[in-house]
C-alpha positions as CSV (number, residue, x, y, z in Angstrom):
1,M,9.2,-4.3,2.3
2,V,6.4,-6.3,0.7
3,R,3.0,-5.0,1.5
4,R,0.8,-7.9,0.7
5,L,-2.8,-7.2,-0.4
6,G,-4.6,-7.8,2.8
7,W,-1.4,-8.1,4.8
8,L,-1.3,-7.6,8.5
9,L,1.9,-8.4,10.4
10,V,1.7,-10.3,13.7
11,V,-1.3,-8.6,15.2
12,S,0.4,-7.4,18.4
13,L,-1.7,-4.2,18.2
14,V,-5.5,-4.7,18.4
15,V,-8.2,-2.1,18.8
16,G,-9.3,-1.1,22.3
17,G,-11.5,1.9,21.6
18,C,-11.8,5.3,20.1
19,G,-11.9,8.6,21.9
20,N,-13.0,10.9,19.1
21,E,-16.5,12.2,20.0
22,E,-16.7,14.2,16.7
23,Q,-16.4,11.0,14.7
24,P,-19.5,8.9,15.5
25,D,-18.2,6.0,13.3
26,A,-14.8,6.0,14.9
27,A,-15.5,3.5,17.7
28,P,-13.3,0.5,17.1
29,S,-16.0,-1.7,18.6
30,G,-18.6,-0.4,16.2
31,G,-19.4,-1.6,12.7
32,P,-17.3,-4.0,10.6
33,V,-13.9,-2.8,9.5
34,V,-12.0,-4.7,6.9
35,T,-8.8,-6.1,8.3
36,P,-6.0,-7.4,6.1
37,A,-5.0,-11.0,6.3
38,V,-1.7,-12.2,7.7
39,S,1.2,-12.2,5.2
40,S,3.1,-15.3,4.4
41,V,5.7,-13.6,2.3
42,A,8.9,-12.2,3.7
43,P,9.3,-8.4,3.4
44,S,11.4,-7.1,0.6
45,P,13.6,-3.9,0.8
46,T,12.0,-0.6,0.2
47,V,13.3,1.4,-2.8
48,S,14.0,5.2,-2.8
49,A,13.3,7.3,-5.8
50,G,16.0,9.0,-7.8
51,P,16.7,10.3,-11.3
52,A,15.9,7.7,-13.9
53,P,18.8,6.7,-16.1
54,Q,18.3,6.6,-19.8
55,G,16.7,3.3,-20.7
56,F,16.1,2.4,-17.0
57,K,17.0,-1.2,-16.4
58,A,15.6,-2.8,-13.2
59,R,17.9,-5.2,-11.4
60,D,15.0,-7.1,-9.9
61,V,11.3,-6.8,-9.4
62,D,11.7,-4.6,-6.3
63,D,13.8,-2.2,-8.3
64,L,10.8,-1.3,-10.4
65,G,9.4,0.6,-7.4
66,K,11.9,3.4,-8.1
67,L,9.9,4.3,-11.2
68,C,6.9,5.4,-9.1
69,G,8.9,8.4,-8.0
70,M,10.2,9.3,-11.4
71,P,8.7,11.5,-14.1
72,K,8.7,8.7,-16.7
73,R,7.6,5.2,-15.7
74,Q,9.3,3.3,-18.5
75,A,11.5,0.2,-18.1
76,A,13.8,-1.2,-20.6
77,G,12.8,-4.7,-21.8
78,A,9.3,-4.6,-20.2
79,A,6.6,-6.9,-21.6
80,A,4.3,-5.2,-24.0
81,F,0.8,-4.0,-22.9
82,A,-1.1,-5.4,-25.8
83,G,-3.9,-7.8,-26.6
84,P,-6.4,-9.2,-24.1
85,G,-5.5,-9.4,-20.4
86,P,-4.6,-10.4,-17.8
87,Y,-1.3,-8.5,-17.8
88,P,1.7,-9.2,-15.5
89,T,1.6,-6.4,-12.9
90,V,3.6,-5.1,-10.0
91,V,2.1,-2.9,-7.4
92,F,4.0,-0.4,-5.1
93,S,2.6,1.9,-2.4
94,K,3.9,4.7,-0.2
95,D,2.1,6.3,2.8
96,A,2.1,10.0,3.6
97,G,5.4,11.1,4.9
98,E,7.3,8.1,3.6
99,K,10.2,8.5,1.1
100,A,10.2,5.1,-0.5
101,Y,7.7,2.9,-2.2
102,S,7.3,-0.7,-1.0
103,R,6.1,-3.6,-3.1
104,V,2.6,-4.9,-2.4
105,G,2.6,-8.6,-2.3
106,L,0.0,-10.1,-4.6
107,E,-1.3,-13.6,-4.4
108,R,1.5,-16.1,-5.1
109,K,0.1,-17.0,-8.5
110,Y,0.4,-13.4,-9.6
111,Q,3.9,-12.8,-8.3
112,L,6.7,-12.2,-10.9
113,A,10.2,-13.6,-10.8
114,Y,11.9,-11.1,-13.1
115,P,11.3,-7.4,-13.8
116,E,11.2,-8.1,-17.6
117,D,8.1,-10.2,-17.0
118,A,6.1,-7.1,-15.9
119,S,3.8,-5.4,-18.3
120,L,2.1,-2.9,-15.9
121,L,3.2,-0.8,-12.9
122,A,0.7,0.4,-10.3
123,C,1.8,3.2,-8.0
124,V,-0.4,3.8,-4.9
125,T,0.7,7.2,-3.4
126,G,-0.7,8.5,-0.1
127,S,-1.1,12.0,1.2
128,K,-2.5,13.3,4.5
129,G,-6.2,13.3,4.7
130,K,-8.8,14.2,7.3
131,R,-8.1,13.5,11.0
132,V,-9.9,10.4,12.3
133,G,-9.3,11.2,16.0
134,R,-7.8,9.7,19.1
135,C,-8.0,5.9,19.0
136,S,-7.2,3.4,21.8
137,Y,-5.3,0.1,21.2
138,H,-4.1,-2.8,23.3
139,D,-0.7,-4.2,22.7
140,V,-1.0,-7.9,23.4
141,A,2.8,-8.4,23.4
142,T,3.3,-6.0,26.4
143,D,-0.3,-6.1,27.7
144,D,-0.3,-2.3,27.5
145,T,-3.0,0.0,26.3
146,F,-2.2,3.2,24.5
147,V,-4.1,6.1,22.8
148,T,-2.7,7.5,19.6
149,T,-3.7,10.1,17.0
150,V,-4.9,8.6,13.7
151,D,-5.0,10.6,10.4
152,G,-6.7,9.4,7.3
153,Q,-5.1,9.4,3.9
154,R,-6.0,10.3,0.3
155,F,-4.4,7.9,-2.2
156,T,-3.8,8.3,-5.9
157,V,-3.7,5.0,-7.7
158,E,-2.0,5.1,-11.1
159,V,-1.4,2.3,-13.6
160,F,1.3,2.6,-16.2
161,A,2.4,0.5,-19.2
162,L,6.0,-0.2,-18.5
163,A,7.1,-0.6,-22.2
164,T,6.0,2.9,-23.1
165,G,5.6,4.8,-19.7
166,K,2.0,5.7,-20.7
167,R,-0.5,6.1,-17.9
168,I,-3.6,4.0,-18.6
169,A,-5.6,4.5,-15.4
170,R,-5.8,6.9,-12.5
171,K,-8.2,6.9,-9.5
172,T,-8.4,8.6,-6.1
173,L,-9.3,6.7,-3.0
174,T,-9.6,7.7,0.7
175,T,-9.3,5.7,3.9
176,A,-12.3,5.0,6.1
177,G,-13.2,7.7,8.6
178,S,-13.2,5.5,11.6
179,C,-10.5,4.1,13.9
180,P,-8.7,1.2,12.2
181,K,-9.5,-2.1,13.9
182,S,-5.8,-3.0,14.1
183,L,-2.5,-1.4,13.3
184,V,0.3,-2.6,10.9
185,P,3.6,-2.1,12.7
186,K,6.3,-0.2,10.8
187,A,10.0,0.0,11.4
188,G,11.1,3.3,12.9
189,V,7.5,4.5,13.6
190,D,6.3,5.2,17.1
191,Q,2.7,4.2,16.8
192,T,1.9,5.4,20.3
193,K,2.1,9.0,19.1
194,H,0.7,9.0,15.6
195,V,-0.4,6.7,12.8
196,Y,-1.9,6.9,9.3
197,A,-4.9,4.8,8.4
198,T,-4.3,2.7,5.3
199,L,-6.3,1.4,2.4
200,S,-8.0,-2.0,2.6
201,S,-6.9,-4.8,0.2
202,E,-10.3,-4.6,-1.4
203,Q,-9.9,-0.9,-2.3
204,I,-6.6,-1.5,-4.0
205,E,-7.8,-4.6,-5.7
206,A,-10.9,-2.9,-7.1
207,V,-8.7,-0.6,-9.2
208,V,-5.7,-2.8,-10.0
209,G,-7.1,-6.3,-9.8
210,P,-9.0,-6.3,-13.2
211,Y,-5.6,-5.8,-15.0
212,Y,-3.7,-8.7,-13.5
213,K,-6.7,-11.0,-12.9
214,G,-8.4,-10.4,-16.3
């Protein structure tokens, strides 16, 4: 599934309020919360990690996401990471509890057609963070309101040179400590019981953007 930087699926879930009294900043109607923009790119399949074959050869761009779950992030035939940027880059992310990485959809002009075009691989890996609290949302599709438990996440953002597998950058980011303004629907996830807050597009771009934008 493509997770576009700043992507929000059809906003059928919008914030109603937050019931966490111990989190003064958690009220959805409070200060500004960065909300991803609507995606215009169709989702791509998620890719599960597995043992990397010798001289890993990606079948397509989405296949490169498998490398995020492997010990060595090296792809056969990858473009060299050399000289001044910008560098063709692919970005994949995985939330806490998920088994597969999904491609993050960059702006159209930065998207790649073939895996061999990629020079850098960015892996954004989430783990459970501090609990945000109980947050209230209104489902405009059903006109129902529900309260769900929201946990924050701690993300490790790593950037690798695909030609060598060498890691060239690593940074840790955390989600905001307040109720998300809206929720991104996910297949197979009952968001009326529990959700994880996610990074904003600006947070990811601040780390990875300088490589592919130059």
